A tleap script that builds the chain and sets N, CA, C and O, in Angstrom:
source leaprc.protein.ff14SB
mol = sequence {
  NMET ARG TRP LEU LEU LEU LEU ALA GLY ILE
  TYR ASN LEU ALA TRP GLY ALA ALA VAL ILE
  ALA PHE PRO VAL ALA SER TYR ARG TRP CYS
  GLY PHE PRO ASP SER GLN ALA SER MET PRO
  LEU TRP GLN CYS LEU GLY MET ILE VAL GLY
  VAL TYR GLY ILE GLY TYR ALA ILE ALA ALA
  PHE ASP PRO VAL ARG HIE TRP PRO ILE VAL
  LEU VAL GLY LEU LEU GLY LYS VAL PHE GLY
  PRO ILE GLY MET ALA HIE ALA ILE TRP ASN
  GLY THR LEU PRO LEU SER ALA GLY ARG THR
  CYS LEU SER ASN ASP LEU ILE TRP TRP ILE
  PRO PHE THR ALA ILE LEU ALA TYR ALA ARG
  ARG ILE GLU ARG SER ALA ASN ASP THR LEU
  SER SER ALA CSER
}
set mol.1.N position { -1.613 11.213 -11.653 }
set mol.1.CA position { -1.522 10.906 -10.237 }
set mol.1.C position { -0.261 10.101 -9.929 }
set mol.1.O position { 0.434 10.348 -8.944 }
set mol.2.N position { 0.005 9.152 -10.784 }
set mol.2.CA position { 1.168 8.302 -10.526 }
set mol.2.C position { 2.462 9.101 -10.558 }
set mol.2.O position { 3.320 8.953 -9.687 }
set mol.3.N position { 2.591 9.955 -11.580 }
set mol.3.CA position { 3.818 10.744 -11.697 }
set mol.3.C position { 3.926 11.744 -10.565 }
set mol.3.O position { 5.020 12.009 -10.066 }
set mol.4.N position { 2.804 12.296 -10.160 }
set mol.4.CA position { 2.819 13.264 -9.073 }
set mol.4.C position { 3.259 12.599 -7.767 }
set mol.4.O position { 4.079 13.149 -7.031 }
set mol.5.N position { 2.716 11.427 -7.489 }
set mol.5.CA position { 3.106 10.719 -6.262 }
set mol.5.C position { 4.552 10.242 -6.333 }
set mol.5.O position { 5.263 10.240 -5.327 }
set mol.6.N position { 4.977 9.842 -7.511 }
set mol.6.CA position { 6.382 9.454 -7.658 }
set mol.6.C position { 7.290 10.665 -7.439 }
set mol.6.O position { 8.327 10.553 -6.785 }
set mol.7.N position { 6.907 11.809 -7.978 }
set mol.7.CA position { 7.660 13.041 -7.761 }
set mol.7.C position { 7.675 13.407 -6.270 }
set mol.7.O position { 8.714 13.795 -5.737 }
set mol.8.N position { 6.539 13.285 -5.608 }
set mol.8.CA position { 6.470 13.560 -4.169 }
set mol.8.C position { 7.379 12.599 -3.403 }
set mol.8.O position { 8.054 12.993 -2.453 }
set mol.9.N position { 7.387 11.338 -3.827 }
set mol.9.CA position { 8.247 10.360 -3.178 }
set mol.9.C position { 9.716 10.691 -3.332 }
set mol.9.O position { 10.477 10.646 -2.366 }
set mol.10.N position { 10.110 11.022 -4.542 }
set mol.10.CA position { 11.514 11.374 -4.805 }
set mol.10.C position { 11.899 12.628 -4.035 }
set mol.10.O position { 12.962 12.682 -3.417 }
set mol.11.N position { 11.033 13.635 -4.075 }
set mol.11.CA position { 11.313 14.885 -3.359 }
set mol.11.C position { 11.498 14.624 -1.862 }
set mol.11.O position { 12.463 15.095 -1.261 }
set mol.12.N position { 10.564 13.868 -1.263 }
set mol.12.CA position { 10.643 13.618 0.175 }
set mol.12.C position { 11.859 12.784 0.541 }
set mol.12.O position { 12.492 13.024 1.569 }
set mol.13.N position { 12.186 11.813 -0.289 }
set mol.13.CA position { 13.394 11.015 -0.032 }
set mol.13.C position { 14.643 11.885 -0.124 }
set mol.13.O position { 15.540 11.775 0.711 }
set mol.14.N position { 14.704 12.741 -1.127 }
set mol.14.CA position { 15.870 13.614 -1.295 }
set mol.14.C position { 15.971 14.619 -0.144 }
set mol.14.O position { 17.053 14.836 0.402 }
set mol.15.N position { 14.856 15.222 0.217 }
set mol.15.CA position { 14.862 16.203 1.304 }
set mol.15.C position { 15.269 15.523 2.614 }
set mol.15.O position { 16.106 16.037 3.355 }
set mol.16.N position { 14.675 14.378 2.885 }
set mol.16.CA position { 15.008 13.645 4.108 }
set mol.16.C position { 16.471 13.234 4.145 }
set mol.16.O position { 17.121 13.352 5.183 }
set mol.17.N position { 16.997 12.752 3.021 }
set mol.17.CA position { 18.405 12.345 2.963 }
set mol.17.C position { 19.331 13.538 3.177 }
set mol.17.O position { 20.352 13.420 3.853 }
set mol.18.N position { 18.973 14.695 2.597 }
set mol.18.CA position { 19.806 15.893 2.771 }
set mol.18.C position { 19.831 16.333 4.231 }
set mol.18.O position { 20.877 16.728 4.746 }
set mol.19.N position { 18.695 16.264 4.889 }
set mol.19.CA position { 18.620 16.658 6.302 }
set mol.19.C position { 19.431 15.692 7.171 }
set mol.19.O position { 20.104 16.111 8.113 }
set mol.20.N position { 19.361 14.418 6.852 }
set mol.20.CA position { 20.118 13.426 7.632 }
set mol.20.C position { 21.619 13.578 7.381 }
set mol.20.O position { 22.416 13.554 8.319 }
set mol.21.N position { 22.000 13.734 6.112 }
set mol.21.CA position { 23.416 13.794 5.755 }
set mol.21.C position { 24.068 15.132 6.095 }
set mol.21.O position { 25.239 15.176 6.471 }
set mol.22.N position { 23.324 16.207 5.964 }
set mol.22.CA position { 23.864 17.557 6.176 }
set mol.22.C position { 22.963 18.341 7.133 }
set mol.22.O position { 22.358 19.337 6.738 }
set mol.23.N position { 22.874 17.901 8.372 }
set mol.23.CA position { 21.899 18.525 9.275 }
set mol.23.C position { 22.140 20.009 9.536 }
set mol.23.O position { 21.191 20.792 9.539 }
set mol.24.N position { 23.375 20.404 9.752 }
set mol.24.CA position { 23.651 21.809 10.079 }
set mol.24.C position { 23.359 22.700 8.879 }
set mol.24.O position { 22.694 23.726 9.019 }
set mol.25.N position { 23.846 22.324 7.707 }
set mol.25.CA position { 23.625 23.135 6.505 }
set mol.25.C position { 22.140 23.233 6.165 }
set mol.25.O position { 21.654 24.316 5.840 }
set mol.26.N position { 21.410 22.110 6.236 }
set mol.26.CA position { 19.989 22.142 5.912 }
set mol.26.C position { 19.196 22.924 6.953 }
set mol.26.O position { 18.226 23.602 6.615 }
set mol.27.N position { 19.598 22.833 8.197 }
set mol.27.CA position { 18.940 23.566 9.288 }
set mol.27.C position { 19.073 25.066 9.053 }
set mol.27.O position { 18.105 25.814 9.191 }
set mol.28.N position { 20.272 25.495 8.699 }
set mol.28.CA position { 20.509 26.920 8.425 }
set mol.28.C position { 19.775 27.378 7.176 }
set mol.28.O position { 19.192 28.463 7.165 }
set mol.29.N position { 19.795 26.560 6.114 }
set mol.29.CA position { 19.121 26.917 4.874 }
set mol.29.C position { 17.625 27.119 5.111 }
set mol.29.O position { 17.001 27.983 4.493 }
set mol.30.N position { 17.063 26.322 6.001 }
set mol.30.CA position { 15.636 26.441 6.296 }
set mol.30.C position { 15.319 27.645 7.176 }
set mol.30.O position { 14.152 27.931 7.444 }
set mol.31.N position { 16.348 28.344 7.623 }
set mol.31.CA position { 16.128 29.562 8.383 }
set mol.31.C position { 16.027 29.392 9.878 }
set mol.31.O position { 15.639 30.316 10.593 }
set mol.32.N position { 16.375 28.213 10.351 }
set mol.32.CA position { 16.298 27.984 11.785 }
set mol.32.C position { 17.534 28.546 12.481 }
set mol.32.O position { 18.618 28.559 11.898 }
set mol.33.N position { 17.384 29.005 13.710 }
set mol.33.CA position { 18.551 29.496 14.450 }
set mol.33.C position { 19.494 28.342 14.780 }
set mol.33.O position { 19.052 27.213 14.991 }
set mol.34.N position { 20.804 28.630 14.824 }
set mol.34.CA position { 21.783 27.583 15.139 }
set mol.34.C position { 21.498 26.967 16.494 }
set mol.34.O position { 21.270 27.658 17.486 }
set mol.35.N position { 21.518 25.637 16.502 }
set mol.35.CA position { 21.303 24.912 17.750 }
set mol.35.C position { 21.807 23.486 17.577 }
set mol.35.O position { 21.114 22.641 17.010 }
set mol.36.N position { 23.005 23.223 18.064 }
set mol.36.CA position { 23.557 21.869 17.974 }
set mol.36.C position { 22.690 20.859 18.721 }
set mol.36.O position { 22.634 19.685 18.354 }
set mol.37.N position { 22.018 21.322 19.765 }
set mol.37.CA position { 21.172 20.422 20.544 }
set mol.37.C position { 19.987 19.916 19.721 }
set mol.37.O position { 19.448 18.848 20.008 }
set mol.38.N position { 19.581 20.669 18.707 }
set mol.38.CA position { 18.422 20.292 17.891 }
set mol.38.C position { 18.766 19.351 16.739 }
set mol.38.O position { 17.860 18.820 16.097 }
set mol.39.N position { 20.044 19.134 16.465 }
set mol.39.CA position { 20.426 18.344 15.293 }
set mol.39.C position { 19.873 16.918 15.306 }
set mol.39.O position { 19.380 16.469 14.272 }
set mol.40.N position { 19.928 16.182 16.418 }
set mol.40.CA position { 19.346 14.833 16.383 }
set mol.40.C position { 17.841 14.843 16.088 }
set mol.40.O position { 17.341 13.985 15.361 }
set mol.41.N position { 17.136 15.801 16.646 }
set mol.41.CA position { 15.702 15.915 16.384 }
set mol.41.C position { 15.460 16.296 14.924 }
set mol.41.O position { 14.539 15.777 14.293 }
set mol.42.N position { 16.278 17.197 14.387 }
set mol.42.CA position { 16.181 17.615 12.994 }
set mol.42.C position { 16.421 16.422 12.061 }
set mol.42.O position { 15.707 16.244 11.074 }
set mol.43.N position { 17.433 15.610 12.382 }
set mol.43.CA position { 17.713 14.426 11.570 }
set mol.43.C position { 16.569 13.409 11.672 }
set mol.43.O position { 16.255 12.720 10.701 }
set mol.44.N position { 15.964 13.325 12.830 }
set mol.44.CA position { 14.803 12.444 12.996 }
set mol.44.C position { 13.666 12.917 12.103 }
set mol.44.O position { 12.980 12.103 11.485 }
set mol.45.N position { 13.463 14.228 12.031 }
set mol.45.CA position { 12.448 14.774 11.133 }
set mol.45.C position { 12.777 14.418 9.685 }
set mol.45.O position { 11.881 14.084 8.910 }
set mol.46.N position { 14.045 14.485 9.320 }
set mol.46.CA position { 14.471 14.084 7.985 }
set mol.46.C position { 14.136 12.630 7.701 }
set mol.46.O position { 13.721 12.287 6.595 }
set mol.47.N position { 14.317 11.783 8.695 }
set mol.47.CA position { 13.987 10.366 8.542 }
set mol.47.C position { 12.488 10.195 8.325 }
set mol.47.O position { 12.074 9.400 7.481 }
set mol.48.N position { 11.680 10.921 9.066 }
set mol.48.CA position { 10.225 10.820 8.923 }
set mol.48.C position { 9.801 11.281 7.526 }
set mol.48.O position { 8.977 10.630 6.884 }
set mol.49.N position { 10.356 12.392 7.058 }
set mol.49.CA position { 10.033 12.889 5.717 }
set mol.49.C position { 10.450 11.861 4.662 }
set mol.49.O position { 9.720 11.637 3.696 }
set mol.50.N position { 11.599 11.244 4.838 }
set mol.50.CA position { 12.039 10.208 3.911 }
set mol.50.C position { 11.106 9.003 3.900 }
set mol.50.O position { 10.842 8.434 2.841 }
set mol.51.N position { 10.610 8.614 5.059 }
set mol.51.CA position { 9.672 7.496 5.147 }
set mol.51.C position { 8.368 7.843 4.417 }
set mol.51.O position { 7.792 6.997 3.733 }
set mol.52.N position { 7.910 9.079 4.564 }
set mol.52.CA position { 6.751 9.516 3.782 }
set mol.52.C position { 7.039 9.342 2.294 }
set mol.52.O position { 6.163 8.927 1.535 }
set mol.53.N position { 8.260 9.656 1.877 }
set mol.53.CA position { 8.633 9.508 0.475 }
set mol.53.C position { 8.490 8.078 -0.006 }
set mol.53.O position { 8.030 7.838 -1.122 }
set mol.54.N position { 8.878 7.133 0.824 }
set mol.54.CA position { 8.701 5.717 0.469 }
set mol.54.C position { 7.217 5.412 0.303 }
set mol.54.O position { 6.818 4.723 -0.636 }
set mol.55.N position { 6.403 5.931 1.221 }
set mol.55.CA position { 4.954 5.729 1.129 }
set mol.55.C position { 4.369 6.298 -0.155 }
set mol.55.O position { 3.552 5.651 -0.810 }
set mol.56.N position { 4.786 7.508 -0.516 }
set mol.56.CA position { 4.276 8.119 -1.745 }
set mol.56.C position { 4.689 7.308 -2.963 }
set mol.56.O position { 3.903 7.146 -3.897 }
set mol.57.N position { 5.910 6.800 -2.963 }
set mol.57.CA position { 6.376 5.981 -4.089 }
set mol.57.C position { 5.550 4.703 -4.201 }
set mol.57.O position { 5.218 4.276 -5.306 }
set mol.58.N position { 5.218 4.095 -3.076 }
set mol.58.CA position { 4.351 2.907 -3.088 }
set mol.58.C position { 2.971 3.269 -3.613 }
set mol.58.O position { 2.415 2.561 -4.453 }
set mol.59.N position { 2.417 4.377 -3.117 }
set mol.59.CA position { 1.086 4.816 -3.543 }
set mol.59.C position { 1.049 5.139 -5.030 }
set mol.59.O position { -0.002 5.016 -5.658 }
set mol.60.N position { 2.166 5.546 -5.600 }
set mol.60.CA position { 2.216 5.903 -7.018 }
set mol.60.C position { 1.833 4.735 -7.922 }
set mol.60.O position { 1.328 4.950 -9.024 }
set mol.61.N position { 2.064 3.509 -7.474 }
set mol.61.CA position { 1.770 2.343 -8.304 }
set mol.61.C position { 0.286 2.018 -8.363 }
set mol.61.O position { -0.170 1.357 -9.297 }
set mol.62.N position { -0.478 2.482 -7.362 }
set mol.62.CA position { -1.929 2.285 -7.358 }
set mol.62.C position { -2.548 3.315 -6.416 }
set mol.62.O position { -2.902 2.988 -5.283 }
set mol.63.N position { -2.680 4.554 -6.880 }
set mol.63.CA position { -3.157 5.633 -6.012 }
set mol.63.C position { -4.540 5.395 -5.415 }
set mol.63.O position { -4.811 5.820 -4.292 }
set mol.64.N position { -5.413 4.721 -6.155 }
set mol.64.CA position { -6.757 4.474 -5.633 }
set mol.64.C position { -6.708 3.475 -4.483 }
set mol.64.O position { -7.345 3.679 -3.449 }
set mol.65.N position { -5.971 2.424 -4.661 }
set mol.65.CA position { -5.859 1.404 -3.612 }
set mol.65.C position { -5.122 1.933 -2.376 }
set mol.65.O position { -5.466 1.590 -1.244 }
set mol.66.N position { -4.110 2.767 -2.604 }
set mol.66.CA position { -3.280 3.256 -1.500 }
set mol.66.C position { -3.662 4.668 -1.051 }
set mol.66.O position { -2.814 5.427 -0.582 }
set mol.67.N position { -4.938 5.012 -1.197 }
set mol.67.CA position { -5.378 6.344 -0.801 }
set mol.67.C position { -5.085 6.657 0.670 }
set mol.67.O position { -4.855 7.825 0.985 }
set mol.68.N position { -5.081 5.673 1.599 }
set mol.68.CA position { -4.770 6.032 2.992 }
set mol.68.C position { -3.371 6.637 3.155 }
set mol.68.O position { -3.166 7.489 4.019 }
set mol.69.N position { -2.417 6.209 2.342 }
set mol.69.CA position { -1.077 6.797 2.402 }
set mol.69.C position { -1.141 8.268 1.999 }
set mol.69.O position { -0.509 9.122 2.622 }
set mol.70.N position { -1.906 8.549 0.959 }
set mol.70.CA position { -2.059 9.930 0.497 }
set mol.70.C position { -2.761 10.762 1.564 }
set mol.70.O position { -2.391 11.913 1.796 }
set mol.71.N position { -3.768 10.189 2.211 }
set mol.71.CA position { -4.482 10.901 3.275 }
set mol.71.C position { -3.558 11.243 4.436 }
set mol.71.O position { -3.558 12.375 4.919 }
set mol.72.N position { -2.775 10.279 4.883 }
set mol.72.CA position { -1.834 10.535 5.979 }
set mol.72.C position { -0.825 11.608 5.564 }
set mol.72.O position { -0.484 12.486 6.357 }
set mol.73.N position { -0.355 11.534 4.328 }
set mol.73.CA position { 0.567 12.558 3.831 }
set mol.73.C position { -0.069 13.934 3.826 }
set mol.73.O position { 0.552 14.909 4.249 }
set mol.74.N position { -1.316 14.024 3.344 }
set mol.74.CA position { -2.008 15.313 3.316 }
set mol.74.C position { -2.208 15.858 4.726 }
set mol.74.O position { -2.032 17.053 4.961 }
set mol.75.N position { -2.569 15.000 5.650 }
set mol.75.CA position { -2.739 15.451 7.039 }
set mol.75.C position { -1.440 16.036 7.590 }
set mol.75.O position { -1.450 17.076 8.249 }
set mol.76.N position { -0.329 15.368 7.316 }
set mol.76.CA position { 0.968 15.894 7.753 }
set mol.76.C position { 1.288 17.218 7.090 }
set mol.76.O position { 1.886 18.102 7.703 }
set mol.77.N position { 0.884 17.354 5.823 }
set mol.77.CA position { 1.171 18.576 5.080 }
set mol.77.C position { 0.238 19.725 5.464 }
set mol.77.O position { 0.507 20.878 5.128 }
set mol.78.N position { -0.837 19.423 6.153 }
set mol.78.CA position { -1.726 20.465 6.684 }
set mol.78.C position { -1.337 20.815 8.121 }
set mol.78.O position { -1.208 21.990 8.465 }
set mol.79.N position { -1.151 19.798 8.952 }
set mol.79.CA position { -0.855 20.064 10.363 }
set mol.79.C position { 0.558 20.571 10.599 }
set mol.79.O position { 0.794 21.316 11.550 }
set mol.80.N position { 1.510 20.176 9.742 }
set mol.80.CA position { 2.878 20.678 9.873 }
set mol.80.C position { 2.949 22.193 9.783 }
set mol.80.O position { 3.526 22.831 10.664 }
set mol.81.N position { 2.372 22.789 8.733 }
set mol.81.CA position { 2.384 24.249 8.646 }
set mol.81.C position { 1.599 24.937 9.768 }
set mol.81.O position { 1.945 26.042 10.186 }
set mol.82.N position { 0.554 24.284 10.245 }
set mol.82.CA position { -0.182 24.871 11.372 }
set mol.82.C position { 0.730 24.948 12.594 }
set mol.82.O position { 0.778 25.972 13.275 }
set mol.83.N position { 1.446 23.873 12.865 }
set mol.83.CA position { 2.388 23.871 13.988 }
set mol.83.C position { 3.505 24.881 13.796 }
set mol.83.O position { 3.910 25.560 14.739 }
set mol.84.N position { 4.000 24.975 12.566 }
set mol.84.CA position { 5.068 25.929 12.298 }
set mol.84.C position { 4.560 27.361 12.453 }
set mol.84.O position { 5.248 28.205 13.026 }
set mol.85.N position { 3.368 27.635 11.948 }
set mol.85.CA position { 2.789 28.976 12.094 }
set mol.85.C position { 2.623 29.331 13.568 }
set mol.85.O position { 2.868 30.468 13.971 }
set mol.86.N position { 2.215 28.370 14.354 }
set mol.86.CA position { 2.073 28.596 15.793 }
set mol.86.C position { 3.429 28.931 16.423 }
set mol.86.O position { 3.528 29.839 17.247 }
set mol.87.N position { 4.459 28.198 16.032 }
set mol.87.CA position { 5.798 28.445 16.579 }
set mol.87.C position { 6.335 29.804 16.133 }
set mol.87.O position { 6.997 30.493 16.909 }
set mol.88.N position { 6.057 30.190 14.897 }
set mol.88.CA position { 6.479 31.511 14.412 }
set mol.88.C position { 5.718 32.604 15.170 }
set mol.88.O position { 6.308 33.596 15.598 }
set mol.89.N position { 4.423 32.415 15.330 }
set mol.89.CA position { 3.582 33.378 16.049 }
set mol.89.C position { 4.071 33.576 17.488 }
set mol.89.O position { 4.070 34.693 18.004 }
set mol.90.N position { 4.483 32.486 18.121 }
set mol.90.CA position { 4.952 32.558 19.510 }
set mol.90.C position { 6.408 32.995 19.632 }
set mol.90.O position { 6.908 33.177 20.742 }
set mol.91.N position { 7.087 33.163 18.507 }
set mol.91.CA position { 8.477 33.594 18.541 }
set mol.91.C position { 9.469 32.470 18.760 }
set mol.91.O position { 10.656 32.727 18.962 }
set mol.92.N position { 9.005 31.224 18.724 }
set mol.92.CA position { 9.896 30.078 18.899 }
set mol.92.C position { 10.748 29.851 17.658 }
set mol.92.O position { 11.890 29.401 17.755 }
set mol.93.N position { 10.190 30.165 16.489 }
set mol.93.CA position { 10.908 30.042 15.223 }
set mol.93.C position { 10.858 31.378 14.501 }
set mol.93.O position { 9.899 32.132 14.662 }
set mol.94.N position { 11.882 31.682 13.705 }
set mol.94.CA position { 11.848 32.921 12.913 }
set mol.94.C position { 10.907 32.771 11.716 }
set mol.94.O position { 10.622 31.654 11.283 }
set mol.95.N position { 10.436 33.876 11.193 }
set mol.95.CA position { 9.563 33.867 10.025 }
set mol.95.C position { 10.214 33.143 8.852 }
set mol.95.O position { 9.524 32.480 8.078 }
set mol.96.N position { 11.522 33.259 8.710 }
set mol.96.CA position { 12.227 32.610 7.592 }
set mol.96.C position { 12.073 31.091 7.615 }
set mol.96.O position { 12.235 30.444 6.580 }
set mol.97.N position { 11.766 30.516 8.766 }
set mol.97.CA position { 11.566 29.065 8.850 }
set mol.97.C position { 10.362 28.626 8.022 }
set mol.97.O position { 10.280 27.471 7.606 }
set mol.98.N position { 9.437 29.541 7.787 }
set mol.98.CA position { 8.242 29.213 7.026 }
set mol.98.C position { 8.494 28.873 5.571 }
set mol.98.O position { 7.626 28.297 4.914 }
set mol.99.N position { 9.670 29.220 5.051 }
set mol.99.CA position { 9.939 28.930 3.632 }
set mol.99.C position { 9.917 27.433 3.344 }
set mol.99.O position { 9.666 27.032 2.208 }
set mol.100.N position { 10.170 26.616 4.332 }
set mol.100.CA position { 10.133 25.168 4.102 }
set mol.100.C position { 8.718 24.676 3.825 }
set mol.100.O position { 8.534 23.635 3.193 }
set mol.101.N position { 7.720 25.415 4.294 }
set mol.101.CA position { 6.331 24.988 4.104 }
set mol.101.C position { 5.894 25.026 2.648 }
set mol.101.O position { 5.042 24.235 2.243 }
set mol.102.N position { 6.449 25.911 1.865 }
set mol.102.CA position { 6.005 26.015 0.475 }
set mol.102.C position { 6.293 24.723 -0.290 }
set mol.102.O position { 5.378 24.108 -0.838 }
set mol.103.N position { 7.554 24.313 -0.329 }
set mol.103.CA position { 7.903 23.130 -1.117 }
set mol.103.C position { 7.625 21.817 -0.398 }
set mol.103.O position { 7.396 20.797 -1.048 }
set mol.104.N position { 7.640 21.826 0.918 }
set mol.104.CA position { 7.409 20.581 1.656 }
set mol.104.C position { 5.926 20.293 1.867 }
set mol.104.O position { 5.535 19.134 2.005 }
set mol.105.N position { 5.101 21.332 1.893 }
set mol.105.CA position { 3.719 21.121 2.294 }
set mol.105.C position { 2.690 21.759 1.361 }
set mol.105.O position { 1.886 21.058 0.746 }
set mol.106.N position { 2.718 23.071 1.258 }
set mol.106.CA position { 1.625 23.798 0.610 }
set mol.106.C position { 1.389 23.408 -0.848 }
set mol.106.O position { 0.239 23.302 -1.274 }
set mol.107.N position { 2.449 23.193 -1.615 }
set mol.107.CA position { 2.254 22.870 -3.038 }
set mol.107.C position { 1.593 21.502 -3.242 }
set mol.107.O position { 1.113 21.208 -4.337 }
set mol.108.N position { 1.566 20.679 -2.217 }
set mol.108.CA position { 0.998 19.336 -2.342 }
set mol.108.C position { -0.472 19.278 -1.924 }
set mol.108.O position { -1.129 18.263 -2.158 }
set mol.109.N position { -1.001 20.332 -1.314 }
set mol.109.CA position { -2.382 20.287 -0.824 }
set mol.109.C position { -3.383 19.984 -1.939 }
set mol.109.O position { -4.194 19.065 -1.817 }
set mol.110.N position { -3.326 20.747 -3.014 }
set mol.110.CA position { -4.313 20.569 -4.093 }
set mol.110.C position { -4.143 19.216 -4.794 }
set mol.110.O position { -5.132 18.505 -4.972 }
set mol.111.N position { -2.928 18.836 -5.195 }
set mol.111.CA position { -2.811 17.528 -5.866 }
set mol.111.C position { -3.210 16.351 -4.971 }
set mol.111.O position { -3.883 15.429 -5.432 }
set mol.112.N position { -2.806 16.372 -3.709 }
set mol.112.CA position { -3.168 15.260 -2.827 }
set mol.112.C position { -4.682 15.222 -2.592 }
set mol.112.O position { -5.277 14.146 -2.543 }
set mol.113.N position { -5.297 16.390 -2.448 }
set mol.113.CA position { -6.752 16.454 -2.284 }
set mol.113.C position { -7.445 15.923 -3.538 }
set mol.113.O position { -8.439 15.204 -3.440 }
set mol.114.N position { -6.926 16.273 -4.714 }
set mol.114.CA position { -7.502 15.782 -5.967 }
set mol.114.C position { -7.370 14.263 -6.080 }
set mol.114.O position { -8.292 13.603 -6.558 }
set mol.115.N position { -6.262 13.707 -5.657 }
set mol.115.CA position { -6.077 12.249 -5.683 }
set mol.115.C position { -7.084 11.579 -4.758 }
set mol.115.O position { -7.689 10.569 -5.117 }
set mol.116.N position { -7.261 12.140 -3.573 }
set mol.116.CA position { -8.229 11.573 -2.635 }
set mol.116.C position { -9.653 11.667 -3.169 }
set mol.116.O position { -10.434 10.730 -3.005 }
set mol.117.N position { -10.002 12.781 -3.805 }
set mol.117.CA position { -11.338 12.935 -4.389 }
set mol.117.C position { -11.553 11.916 -5.508 }
set mol.117.O position { -12.629 11.328 -5.620 }
set mol.118.N position { -10.531 11.710 -6.331 }
set mol.118.CA position { -10.616 10.734 -7.410 }
set mol.118.C position { -10.800 9.322 -6.839 }
set mol.118.O position { -11.653 8.568 -7.308 }
set mol.119.N position { -10.017 8.974 -5.848 }
set mol.119.CA position { -10.120 7.648 -5.231 }
set mol.119.C position { -11.516 7.440 -4.642 }
set mol.119.O position { -12.079 6.349 -4.733 }
set mol.120.N position { -12.055 8.471 -4.053 }
set mol.120.CA position { -13.415 8.401 -3.474 }
set mol.120.C position { -14.445 8.159 -4.577 }
set mol.120.O position { -15.342 7.331 -4.417 }
set mol.121.N position { -14.318 8.885 -5.704 }
set mol.121.CA position { -15.254 8.693 -6.815 }
set mol.121.C position { -15.170 7.273 -7.362 }
set mol.121.O position { -16.196 6.648 -7.631 }
set mol.122.N position { -13.961 6.766 -7.526 }
set mol.122.CA position { -13.783 5.406 -8.046 }
set mol.122.C position { -14.377 4.391 -7.080 }
set mol.122.O position { -15.069 3.463 -7.499 }
set mol.123.N position { -14.111 4.562 -5.793 }
set mol.123.CA position { -14.642 3.637 -4.787 }
set mol.123.C position { -16.164 3.691 -4.754 }
set mol.123.O position { -16.823 2.656 -4.664 }
set mol.124.N position { -16.715 4.885 -4.826 }
set mol.124.CA position { -18.168 5.051 -4.809 }
set mol.124.C position { -18.782 4.414 -6.053 }
set mol.124.O position { -19.818 3.755 -5.968 }
set mol.125.N position { -18.149 4.608 -7.201 }
set mol.125.CA position { -18.630 4.032 -8.441 }
set mol.125.C position { -18.605 2.506 -8.377 }
set mol.125.O position { -19.544 1.847 -8.825 }
set mol.126.N position { -17.538 1.950 -7.824 }
set mol.126.CA position { -17.429 0.487 -7.690 }
set mol.126.C position { -18.510 -0.039 -6.754 }
set mol.126.O position { -19.112 -1.081 -7.017 }
set mol.127.N position { -18.756 0.678 -5.664 }
set mol.127.CA position { -19.805 0.251 -4.722 }
set mol.127.C position { -21.183 0.335 -5.357 }
set mol.127.O position { -22.021 -0.536 -5.122 }
set mol.128.N position { -21.436 1.367 -6.158 }
set mol.128.CA position { -22.716 1.501 -6.850 }
set mol.128.C position { -22.916 0.355 -7.848 }
set mol.128.O position { -24.015 -0.181 -7.988 }
set mol.129.N position { -21.828 -0.007 -8.538 }
set mol.129.CA position { -21.903 -1.116 -9.502 }
set mol.129.C position { -22.202 -2.427 -8.778 }
set mol.129.O position { -23.010 -3.226 -9.250 }
set mol.130.N position { -21.555 -2.650 -7.637 }
set mol.130.CA position { -21.817 -3.870 -6.857 }
set mol.130.C position { -23.249 -3.901 -6.338 }
set mol.130.O position { -23.896 -4.949 -6.348 }
set mol.131.N position { -23.739 -2.758 -5.888 }
set mol.131.CA position { -25.110 -2.681 -5.374 }
set mol.131.C position { -26.112 -2.943 -6.475 }
set mol.131.O position { -27.122 -3.604 -6.232 }
set mol.132.N position { -25.871 -2.450 -7.673 }
set mol.132.CA position { -26.770 -2.644 -8.806 }
set mol.132.C position { -26.785 -4.096 -9.263 }
set mol.132.O position { -27.811 -4.592 -9.727 }
set mol.133.N position { -25.650 -4.780 -9.133 }
set mol.133.CA position { -25.548 -6.161 -9.590 }
set mol.133.C position { -26.248 -7.135 -8.652 }
set mol.133.O position { -26.607 -8.239 -9.060 }
set mol.134.N position { -26.442 -6.738 -7.405 }
set mol.134.CA position { -27.050 -7.687 -6.466 }
set mol.134.C position { -28.496 -7.469 -6.302 }
set mol.134.O position { -29.147 -8.188 -5.544 }
savepdb mol mol.pdb
quit
């Protein structure tokens, strides 16, 4: 869990930094249509992804204690693709834009869910032990 969250943190920090530093190139690589007007918003998204990376790195040191960070990350990784799918369906974004969902979102669903399930089991076990002791 620790290595996975650290990897997620590094990935998100790197992706966010690339989007901030090279907005036009990263925008095109992700398959989005050229739009200079969208660059500030795109860079803002890069900043948000980078901030998630900091959160994942913090959570890596104690995944059970910092499970809320993992939960918020998982929610973003579920709702982001839903929003993107909606935009692709409506023709607002090209289908090629969906390639960002694989590495940014979909591959993290199972590991983040497993971390949350583990944290829940540990918390439940600790509560059962406290209840038995009293």
